[in-house]
N, C-alpha and C positions, 0 to 999 in steps of 0.2 A: 284548188283556188283557196289559198290560206291567207292571202294578203289582207291587210287592214288599212291600206293606204288611203282609203276614202273616208275614214273615221276621223273627225276633228281631234286634235291633240295626239292621237296615235300616229297620224301621218307626219308628225314632226321628226320621227325617228325612223331610220332605215333598219327595221327589225330583221334579225337573221331568221331563216326559215324555221329553225327549231323553236324559236320563241313564238312565231305565228302558229306553229303546230300546238304549242302549249296553250295558246288562246283558244284554239279549236277544241282541245281536250277539256278546258274549263267550261266552255259552252256545252259540250257533250255531258259533262258531269251534272250541270244544271238541268238539262233535259232529262237525264236519268233520275234525278231527284224528284222532278215533277211526275215522271212516270210512276215511281214507287209510291208516291203519295196518292195519286189517282188510282193505282192498282189496289192499294189497301182499302179504298172506299168503294170501288166498283167491281173489282175482279177483272175478268176478261183481259188477260195480259197482252194478247196479240192485237186486239182492237185498240187498247189504250196506247200501245207502242206505235201503231200506225198513226193514231191521232196526234201524238206529241212529236212525231218525226216528220210527218207530211209537210208542215210549213218549211222545213229545211230543204225539201225537194224544190219547192216553189221559189226559194231564195236564189236559186241559180240565175234566174233572169235578171233581177235587179242588181245582184252582186257583180255579174259579168259586165253589166252596163256601167256601174259606178266605179269599177276598178280602174286605177290609174296605171298600175303596172300591166304589162301585157298578160292577158288571160285568154281563155277560149271565148269566142264570140257568143253572144246571146242566142244566135240562130244555129250554133254548131250542135247538131242533134247527136253526134257521136259523143261529144263531151257531156251533153245533158244525160245521155244514156248511162255513162259511167258514173256521173254524179248521182243519178237516181238509184242505180244499182247499189252503190256504196251506202247510201242512206237507208235504202230498204233492207240491206243486210244488217245495218245497225239496229233498225226496228225489229228485225227477226231475232237478233241476239238479245235485245231488251225483253222481248216476249218470252224467249227461252228462260231467262233468269226469273221473270215473273211467274212463269209456269212452275219452275222449280221451287220458288218460294211458296206458291199456292199449295203444292204437294206436301211441303214440310209443315204447313199450318194445320 
């Protein structure tokens, strides 16, 4: 679910999927920046990674409801499982990088 068709001004353009993926990467970069700031202050890389990533898991429901283009339904538990698994994998990778940085320090 990469679409941004429900966001005012963004929905005026029919963005190609690679641009929507670029938007997704920009958001991911911002989450990672927040992670590294919090990690420097508090340590505990895996806990911080889960905290900053968990809201993305919950966004599945409002985003699937708001989407104008066809997407998985809000009650599609298989789609929610894949969404959650992908975002938890992202949190795990953030935690790995944080752990690596912690060892270097």
